[in-house]
DSSP file (Angstrom, degrees, kcal/mol; ACC not computed):
  #  RESIDUE AA STRUCTURE BP1 BP2  ACC     N-H-->O    O-->H-N    N-H-->O    O-->H-N    TCO  KAPPA ALPHA  PHI   PSI    X-CA   Y-CA   Z-CA
    1    1 A M              0   0    0      0, 0.0     2,-0.2     0, 0.0     0, 0.0   0.000 360.0 360.0 360.0 132.3   31.7  -69.7   53.6
    2    2 A R        -     0   0    0      1,-0.0     2,-0.4     0, 0.0     0, 0.0  -0.496 360.0-144.2 -73.0 131.6   29.7  -72.6   52.4
    3    3 A K        -     0   0    0     -2,-0.2     2,-0.1     1,-0.0    -1,-0.0  -0.818  15.7-130.0 -98.8 136.4   26.7  -71.8   50.3
    4    4 A S     >  -     0   0    0     -2,-0.4     4,-2.1     1,-0.1     5,-0.2  -0.365  19.6-113.0 -82.8 162.8   23.6  -73.8   50.6
    5    5 A E  H  > S+     0   0    0      1,-0.2     4,-2.0     2,-0.2     5,-0.1   0.889 118.7  51.2 -59.0 -41.2   21.6  -75.4   47.8
    6    6 A V  H  > S+     0   0    0      1,-0.2     4,-2.2     2,-0.2    -1,-0.2   0.846 107.4  52.6 -70.3 -32.5   18.7  -73.1   48.5
    7    7 A E  H  > S+     0   0    0      2,-0.2     4,-2.4     1,-0.2    -1,-0.2   0.891 108.7  50.8 -66.8 -38.0   20.9  -70.0   48.4
    8    8 A E  H  X S+     0   0    0     -4,-2.1     4,-2.2     2,-0.2    -2,-0.2   0.891 109.2  51.2 -64.7 -38.7   22.2  -71.2   45.0
    9    9 A L  H  X S+     0   0    0     -4,-2.0     4,-2.2     2,-0.2    -2,-0.2   0.922 110.7  47.8 -62.7 -44.6   18.6  -71.5   43.8
   10   10 A F  H  X S+     0   0    0     -4,-2.2     4,-2.6     2,-0.2    -2,-0.2   0.893 108.6  55.2 -63.7 -39.9   17.8  -68.0   45.0
   11   11 A D  H  X S+     0   0    0     -4,-2.4     4,-2.3     1,-0.2    -1,-0.2   0.929 109.6  46.7 -55.9 -48.3   20.9  -66.7   43.3
   12   12 A L  H  X S+     0   0    0     -4,-2.2     4,-2.4     2,-0.2    -2,-0.2   0.878 110.8  52.1 -64.2 -38.7   19.7  -68.2   40.0
   13   13 A E  H  X S+     0   0    0     -4,-2.2     4,-1.4     2,-0.2    -2,-0.2   0.927 109.7  48.9 -64.0 -44.3   16.2  -66.8   40.5
   14   14 A L  H  <>S+     0   0    0     -4,-2.6     5,-2.7     1,-0.2     3,-0.4   0.929 112.9  47.8 -60.4 -45.1   17.5  -63.3   41.0
   15   15 A K  H ><5S+     0   0    0     -4,-2.3     3,-1.5     1,-0.2    -1,-0.2   0.894 108.0  54.5 -62.9 -40.1   19.7  -63.6   37.9
   16   16 A S  H 3<5S+     0   0    0     -4,-2.4    -1,-0.2     1,-0.3    -2,-0.2   0.782 111.2  45.8 -66.7 -25.4   16.8  -64.9   35.8
   17   17 A H  T 3<5S-     0   0    0     -4,-1.4    -1,-0.3    -3,-0.4    -2,-0.2   0.299 114.5-120.0 -96.3   7.8   14.8  -61.8   36.8
   18   18 A K  T < 5 +     0   0    0     -3,-1.5     2,-0.6     1,-0.2    -3,-0.2   0.864  57.4 157.0  56.1  40.5   17.8  -59.6   36.1
   19   19 A I      < -     0   0    0     -5,-2.7     2,-0.2    -6,-0.1    -1,-0.2  -0.867  38.7-133.4 -97.7 121.9   17.9  -58.3   39.7
   20   20 A K        +     0   0    0     -2,-0.6     2,-0.3    -3,-0.1    20,-0.1  -0.545  38.9 156.5 -76.6 138.4   21.3  -57.0   40.8
   21   21 A F        -     0   0    0     -2,-0.2     2,-0.3    18,-0.1    18,-0.2  -0.967  35.6-133.4-154.4 165.3   22.6  -58.3   44.1
   22   22 A E  E     -A   38   0A   0     16,-1.9    16,-2.0    -2,-0.3     2,-0.3  -0.913  23.5-141.1-120.6 153.6   25.6  -58.9   46.3
   23   23 A R  E    S+A   37   0A   0     -2,-0.3    14,-0.2    14,-0.2    13,-0.2  -0.883  70.4   6.2-118.8 149.5   26.2  -62.1   48.3
   24   24 A E  E    S+     0   0A   0     12,-1.7     2,-0.4    -2,-0.3    12,-0.2   0.939  82.5 179.9  50.8  60.9   27.7  -62.7   51.7
   25   25 A V  E     -A   35   0A   0     10,-2.1    10,-2.6    -3,-0.2     2,-1.0  -0.787  30.9-145.9-102.5 131.5   27.9  -59.0   52.6
   26   26 A R        +     0   0    0     -2,-0.4     8,-0.2     8,-0.2     7,-0.0  -0.833  21.6 176.0 -89.9 102.5   29.2  -57.6   55.9
   27   27 A L  S    S+     0   0    0     -2,-1.0    -1,-0.2     1,-0.2     7,-0.1   0.718  73.1  50.0 -82.4 -21.5   27.0  -54.5   56.3
   28   28 A I  S >  S-     0   0    0      5,-0.4     3,-2.6     3,-0.1    -1,-0.2  -0.899  76.0-159.1-119.3  99.9   28.5  -53.6   59.7
   29   29 A P  T 3  S+     0   0    0      0, 0.0    -1,-0.1     0, 0.0    -2,-0.0   0.783  88.0  55.3 -52.6 -35.8   32.3  -53.6   59.3
   30   30 A Q  T 3  S+     0   0    0      2,-0.0     2,-0.3    -4,-0.0    -4,-0.0   0.481 101.5  71.4 -80.7   0.8   33.0  -54.0   63.0
   31   31 A R  S <  S-     0   0    0     -3,-2.6    -3,-0.1     2,-0.1     0, 0.0  -0.873  73.0-141.9-115.2 150.2   30.8  -57.2   63.2
   32   32 A K        +     0   0    0     -2,-0.3    -1,-0.1     2,-0.1    -2,-0.0   0.746  67.1 103.4 -81.5 -24.5   31.7  -60.6   61.7
   33   33 A F        -     0   0    0     -5,-0.1    -5,-0.4     1,-0.1     2,-0.3  -0.205  53.2-158.1 -68.1 153.4   28.2  -61.6   60.6
   34   34 A R        -     0   0    0     -8,-0.2     2,-0.4    -7,-0.1    -8,-0.2  -0.867  15.1-125.5-125.2 157.3   27.2  -61.4   56.9
   35   35 A W  E     -A   25   0A   0    -10,-2.6   -10,-2.1    -2,-0.3   -11,-0.2  -0.859  19.3-133.4-101.0 140.3   23.9  -61.2   55.1
   36   36 A D  E    S+     0   0A   0      8,-0.6   -12,-1.7    -2,-0.4     2,-0.3   0.907  86.6   5.1 -60.2 -43.6   23.2  -63.8   52.5
   37   37 A F  E     -AB  23  44A   0      7,-2.0     7,-3.2   -14,-0.2     2,-0.4  -0.991  59.8-162.0-142.0 146.5   22.1  -61.3   49.9
   38   38 A V  E     +AB  22  43A   0    -16,-2.0   -16,-1.9    -2,-0.3     2,-0.4  -0.994  13.7 172.7-131.1 127.3   21.8  -57.5   49.6
   39   39 A I  E >   - B   0  42A   0      3,-2.1     3,-2.4    -2,-0.4   -18,-0.1  -0.956  66.5 -39.5-136.6 113.6   19.6  -55.8   47.1
   40   40 A E  T 3  S-     0   0    0     -2,-0.4     3,-0.1     1,-0.3   -19,-0.0   0.822 127.2 -32.1  40.0  56.1   19.0  -52.0   47.0
   41   41 A G  T 3  S+     0   0    0      1,-0.3    39,-2.8    38,-0.1     2,-0.6   0.464 112.3 119.1  85.1   0.5   18.8  -51.5   50.8
   42   42 A L  E <   -Bc  39  80A   0     -3,-2.4    -3,-2.1    37,-0.2     2,-0.6  -0.892  49.2-158.5-100.2 124.3   17.3  -55.0   51.5
   43   43 A A  E     -Bc  38  81A   0     37,-2.5    39,-3.0    -2,-0.6     2,-0.4  -0.916  18.7-163.5-103.1 116.2   19.3  -57.2   53.7
   44   44 A I  E     -Bc  37  82A   0     -7,-3.2    -7,-2.0    -2,-0.6    -8,-0.6  -0.864  15.5-174.2-115.7 132.7   18.2  -60.8   53.0
   45   45 A E  E     - c   0  83A   0     37,-2.6    39,-2.7    -2,-0.4     2,-0.7  -0.980  14.7-151.4-119.6 133.0   18.8  -64.0   55.0
   46   46 A I  E     - c   0  84A   0     -2,-0.4     2,-1.1    37,-0.2    39,-0.2  -0.929  19.1-145.9-100.6 113.5   17.8  -67.4   53.9
   47   47 A Q  E >   - c   0  85A   0     37,-3.9    39,-1.0    -2,-0.7     3,-0.5  -0.688  19.5-173.9 -87.2  98.5   17.1  -69.4   57.0
   48   48 A G  T 3   +     0   0    0     -2,-1.1    10,-0.4     1,-0.2     9,-0.1  -0.514  65.8  31.4 -82.6 159.0   18.1  -73.0   56.4
   49   49 A G  T >   +     0   0    0     -2,-0.2     3,-1.6     7,-0.1    -1,-0.2   0.774  69.5 151.1  67.9  26.9   17.4  -75.7   59.0
   50   50 A T  T <  S+     0   0    0     -3,-0.5     3,-0.4     1,-0.3     6,-0.1   0.838  73.1  42.4 -59.5 -34.6   14.2  -74.0   60.2
   51   51 A F  T 3  S+     0   0    0      1,-0.2    -1,-0.3     4,-0.0    -2,-0.1   0.131  85.4  95.5-103.2  21.0   12.6  -77.3   61.2
   52   52 A K  S X  S-     0   0    0     -3,-1.6     3,-1.5     1,-0.3    -1,-0.2   0.455  73.8-151.8 -88.9  -0.3   15.6  -78.9   62.8
   53   53 A G  G >   -     0   0    0     -3,-0.4     3,-1.5     1,-0.3    -1,-0.3  -0.414  69.6  -5.2  67.1-138.2   14.6  -77.8   66.3
   54   54 A A  G 3  S+     0   0    0      1,-0.3    -1,-0.3    -2,-0.1     6,-0.1   0.689 132.0  64.1 -65.1 -18.3   17.5  -77.2   68.8
   55   55 A R  G <  S+     0   0    0     -3,-1.5     2,-0.4     4,-0.1    -1,-0.3   0.714  83.5  90.2 -78.8 -19.5   20.0  -78.6   66.2
   56   56 A G  S X> S-     0   0    0     -3,-1.5     4,-1.1     1,-0.1     3,-0.7  -0.631  75.3-139.9 -80.5 131.8   19.2  -75.7   63.8
   57   57 A G  T 34 S+     0   0    0     -2,-0.4     3,-0.2     1,-0.2    -1,-0.1   0.843 100.7  44.4 -59.6 -36.9   21.5  -72.7   64.3
   58   58 A H  T 34 S+     0   0    0    -10,-0.4    -1,-0.2     1,-0.2     9,-0.1   0.674 112.8  51.3 -83.6 -16.4   18.8  -70.1   63.8
   59   59 A T  T <4 S+     0   0    0     -3,-0.7    -1,-0.2    -6,-0.3    -2,-0.2   0.530  86.6  95.2-101.8  -6.1   16.2  -71.9   65.9
   60   60 A S  S  X S-     0   0    0     -4,-1.1     4,-2.8    -3,-0.2     5,-0.2  -0.412  89.3-108.9 -74.9 161.8   18.3  -72.4   69.1
   61   61 A G  H  > S+     0   0    0      1,-0.2     4,-2.1     2,-0.2     5,-0.1   0.926 120.5  43.5 -57.3 -46.6   17.9  -69.9   71.8
   62   62 A M  H  > S+     0   0    0      2,-0.2     4,-2.3     1,-0.2    -1,-0.2   0.898 113.7  51.6 -67.1 -41.1   21.4  -68.5   71.2
   63   63 A G  H  > S+     0   0    0      1,-0.2     4,-2.2     2,-0.2    -2,-0.2   0.911 110.8  47.7 -62.4 -42.5   21.0  -68.5   67.5
   64   64 A Y  H  X S+     0   0    0     -4,-2.8     4,-2.3     2,-0.2    -1,-0.2   0.906 110.2  52.6 -65.6 -41.3   17.7  -66.6   67.7
   65   65 A Q  H  X S+     0   0    0     -4,-2.1     4,-2.1    -5,-0.2    -2,-0.2   0.918 110.3  48.0 -59.5 -44.4   19.3  -64.1   70.0
   66   66 A K  H  X S+     0   0    0     -4,-2.3     4,-2.6     1,-0.2    -1,-0.2   0.889 110.2  52.1 -64.9 -39.4   22.1  -63.5   67.6
   67   67 A D  H  X S+     0   0    0     -4,-2.2     4,-2.5     2,-0.2    -1,-0.2   0.898 108.4  51.3 -63.6 -40.0   19.6  -63.1   64.7
   68   68 A C  H  X S+     0   0    0     -4,-2.3     4,-2.5     2,-0.2    -2,-0.2   0.925 111.8  46.5 -62.5 -44.3   17.6  -60.5   66.7
   69   69 A E  H  X S+     0   0    0     -4,-2.1     4,-2.5     2,-0.2     5,-0.2   0.917 111.7  51.4 -63.3 -43.4   20.8  -58.5   67.3
   70   70 A K  H  X S+     0   0    0     -4,-2.6     4,-1.9     1,-0.2    -2,-0.2   0.909 111.7  47.3 -59.3 -43.8   21.8  -58.8   63.7
   71   71 A M  H  X S+     0   0    0     -4,-2.5     4,-2.0     2,-0.2    -2,-0.2   0.920 111.4  50.2 -66.3 -44.2   18.4  -57.5   62.6
   72   72 A Q  H  X S+     0   0    0     -4,-2.5     4,-1.9     1,-0.2    -2,-0.2   0.917 111.3  48.6 -61.3 -43.8   18.4  -54.6   65.0
   73   73 A L  H  X S+     0   0    0     -4,-2.5     4,-0.9     1,-0.2    -1,-0.2   0.890 110.6  49.5 -65.2 -39.9   21.9  -53.4   64.0
   74   74 A V  H  <>S+     0   0    0     -4,-1.9     5,-2.2     1,-0.2     3,-0.2   0.853 108.7  53.1 -71.4 -32.5   21.1  -53.6   60.3
   75   75 A V  H ><5S+     0   0    0     -4,-2.0     3,-1.8     1,-0.2    -1,-0.2   0.909 105.5  54.7 -64.2 -41.2   17.9  -51.6   60.8
   76   76 A M  H 3<5S+     0   0    0     -4,-1.9    -1,-0.2     1,-0.3    -2,-0.2   0.748 104.5  55.3 -64.0 -22.5   19.9  -48.9   62.6
   77   77 A E  T 3<5S-     0   0    0     -4,-0.9    -1,-0.3    -3,-0.2    -2,-0.2   0.442 126.0-102.4 -88.4  -1.4   22.2  -48.8   59.5
   78   78 A G  T < 5S+     0   0    0     -3,-1.8     2,-0.2     1,-0.3    -3,-0.2   0.564  78.7 127.9  96.2   9.4   19.1  -48.0   57.3
   79   79 A Y      < -     0   0    0     -5,-2.2    -1,-0.3   -37,-0.0   -37,-0.2  -0.616  57.0-128.7 -95.7 158.1   18.5  -51.4   55.7
   80   80 A T  E     -c   42   0A   0    -39,-2.8   -37,-2.5    -2,-0.2     2,-0.3  -0.932  26.1-143.9-103.3 114.3   15.3  -53.4   55.6
   81   81 A P  E     -c   43   0A   0      0, 0.0     2,-0.4     0, 0.0   -37,-0.2  -0.598  17.0-172.7 -81.4 138.8   16.0  -57.0   56.8
   82   82 A L  E     -c   44   0A   0    -39,-3.0   -37,-2.6    -2,-0.3     2,-0.5  -0.999   5.4-163.3-130.5 131.8   14.1  -59.8   55.2
   83   83 A Y  E     -c   45   0A   0     -2,-0.4     2,-0.4   -39,-0.2   -37,-0.2  -0.961   9.9-179.2-116.4 130.5   14.1  -63.4   56.4
   84   84 A F  E     -c   46   0A   0    -39,-2.7   -37,-3.9    -2,-0.5     2,-0.2  -0.955  19.5-134.6-125.9 146.9   13.0  -66.3   54.2
   85   85 A T  E  >  -c   47   0A   0     -2,-0.4     4,-1.6   -39,-0.2   -37,-0.2  -0.488  33.4-105.6 -88.3 168.0   12.8  -70.0   54.8
   86   86 A S  H  > S+     0   0    0    -39,-1.0     4,-2.7     1,-0.2     5,-0.2   0.885 124.4  56.1 -58.4 -38.2   14.1  -72.6   52.4
   87   87 A D  H  > S+     0   0    0      1,-0.2     4,-2.5     2,-0.2     6,-0.3   0.882 101.4  56.3 -62.0 -39.9   10.4  -73.3   51.6
   88   88 A D  H  4>S+     0   0    0      2,-0.2     6,-1.9     1,-0.2     5,-1.3   0.898 111.9  43.3 -57.9 -41.1    9.9  -69.6   50.7
   89   89 A V  H ><5S+     0   0    0     -4,-1.6     3,-1.3     4,-0.2    -2,-0.2   0.953 114.4  48.1 -70.5 -50.3   12.6  -69.9   48.1
   90   90 A R  H 3<5S+     0   0    0     -4,-2.7    -2,-0.2     1,-0.3    -1,-0.2   0.840 114.2  46.3 -61.6 -34.8   11.6  -73.3   46.7
   91   91 A K  T 3<5S-     0   0    0     -4,-2.5    -1,-0.3    -5,-0.2    -2,-0.2   0.396 114.5-113.2 -91.8   3.1    7.9  -72.3   46.4
   92   92 A G  T <>5S+     0   0    0     -3,-1.3     4,-1.5    -4,-0.3    -3,-0.2   0.495  83.6 119.0  83.4   3.2    8.7  -68.9   44.8
   93   93 A R  H  ><S+     0   0    0     -5,-1.3     4,-2.4    -6,-0.3    -4,-0.2   0.892  71.6  54.5 -69.0 -37.9    7.5  -66.7   47.6
   94   94 A A  H  > S+     0   0    0     -6,-1.9     4,-2.3     1,-0.2     5,-0.2   0.944 110.3  43.8 -63.2 -49.1   10.9  -65.1   48.3
   95   95 A I  H  > S+     0   0    0     -7,-0.3     4,-2.5     1,-0.2    -1,-0.2   0.864 112.4  54.5 -66.1 -33.8   11.4  -63.9   44.7
   96   96 A K  H  X S+     0   0    0     -4,-1.5     4,-2.3     2,-0.2    -1,-0.2   0.926 109.4  46.8 -64.3 -44.8    7.8  -62.7   44.5
   97   97 A V  H  X S+     0   0    0     -4,-2.4     4,-2.6     2,-0.2     5,-0.2   0.927 112.6  49.9 -62.8 -45.1    8.2  -60.6   47.7
   98   98 A I  H  X S+     0   0    0     -4,-2.3     4,-2.7     1,-0.2     5,-0.2   0.937 111.3  48.4 -59.9 -47.5   11.5  -59.2   46.4
   99   99 A K  H  X S+     0   0    0     -4,-2.5     4,-1.5     1,-0.2    -1,-0.2   0.905 112.2  49.2 -61.3 -41.5   10.0  -58.2   43.1
  100  100 A E  H  <>S+     0   0    0     -4,-2.3     5,-3.1     2,-0.2    -1,-0.2   0.916 112.1  48.1 -64.6 -42.6    7.0  -56.6   44.8
  101  101 A L  H ><5S+     0   0    0     -4,-2.6     3,-1.4     1,-0.2    -2,-0.2   0.919 111.8  49.1 -63.8 -43.0    9.2  -54.6   47.1
  102  102 A L  H 3<5S+     0   0    0     -4,-2.7    -1,-0.2     1,-0.3    -2,-0.2   0.777 110.8  51.4 -68.3 -24.9   11.5  -53.5   44.2
  103  103 A N  T 3<5S-     0   0    0     -4,-1.5    -1,-0.3    -5,-0.2    -2,-0.2   0.320 122.0-106.1 -93.3   7.3    8.4  -52.4   42.3
  104  104 A G  T < 5S+     0   0    0     -3,-1.4     2,-0.8     1,-0.2    -3,-0.2   0.619  77.5 133.0  82.7  13.2    7.0  -50.4   45.2
  105  105 A R      < +     0   0    0     -5,-3.1    -1,-0.2    -6,-0.2     2,-0.2  -0.872  29.0 179.8-100.5 110.2    4.3  -52.8   46.2
  106  106 A Y        +     0   0    0     -2,-0.8     2,-0.3    -3,-0.1    -1,-0.1  -0.316  42.8  98.9-108.6  48.7    4.4  -53.2   50.0
  107  107 A H        -     0   0    0     -2,-0.2     2,-0.2   -10,-0.1     9,-0.2  -0.884  66.8-118.6-127.0 162.4    1.6  -55.6   50.7
  108  108 A T        -     0   0    0      7,-1.0     9,-0.2    -2,-0.3    -2,-0.0  -0.652  30.4-112.6 -97.5 159.7    1.4  -59.3   51.3
  109  109 A T    > > -     0   0    0     -2,-0.2     3,-1.9     7,-0.1     5,-0.9  -0.542  25.4-111.6 -90.3 155.9   -0.5  -61.7   49.1
  110  110 A P  G > 5S+     0   0    0      0, 0.0     3,-1.9     0, 0.0    -1,-0.1   0.855 116.1  59.9 -55.6 -37.1   -3.6  -63.6   50.2
  111  111 A E  G 3 5S+     0   0    0      1,-0.3    -3,-0.0     2,-0.1     0, 0.0   0.683  97.6  60.6 -68.2 -14.1   -1.8  -66.9   50.1
  112  112 A M  G < 5S-     0   0    0     -3,-1.9    -1,-0.3     2,-0.1     3,-0.1   0.507 114.2-119.9 -88.7  -4.7    0.7  -65.6   52.7
  113  113 A G  T < 5S+     0   0    0     -3,-1.9     2,-0.2    -4,-0.4    -2,-0.1   0.662  74.7  97.8  83.3  17.3   -2.2  -65.1   55.1
  114  114 A E  S   <S-     0   0    0     -5,-0.9    -1,-0.3     1,-0.2    -2,-0.1  -0.687  79.3 -61.6-128.2-176.3   -2.1  -61.4   55.6
  115  115 A R        -     0   0    0     -2,-0.2    -7,-1.0    -3,-0.1     2,-0.3  -0.151  49.1-176.5 -64.3 158.7   -3.8  -58.2   54.4
  116  116 A H              0   0    0     -9,-0.2    -7,-0.1    -6,-0.0    -1,-0.0  -0.969 360.0 360.0-150.3 163.5   -3.5  -57.1   50.8
  117  117 A L              0   0    0     -2,-0.3    -8,-0.1    -9,-0.2    -2,-0.0   0.439 360.0 360.0 -86.4 360.0   -4.6  -54.2   48.6
């Protein structure tokens, strides 16, 4: 499976923060889909091509339907799914969220536009 430039960047960020992870993991053996990264019960997808419209695999109707099914199944297996855009990775938001979750802080930051403690 081809790894994207942004996935490689996220890989390097995780390593630089000494966060242990697995890549391209099949969490549901009877299904073909994989999660880009798995960290301590977090199932992580980096959504590339977010702004490609109908040409982007995740933004087409069928792609979105498959992503919803994938998320529902992994929740039923006890994982927390997280989806990040390429922009989230490049701007450091993805690694910040992961670090906060691993440190037990479950709030969003003001720059993400939601509530915070």
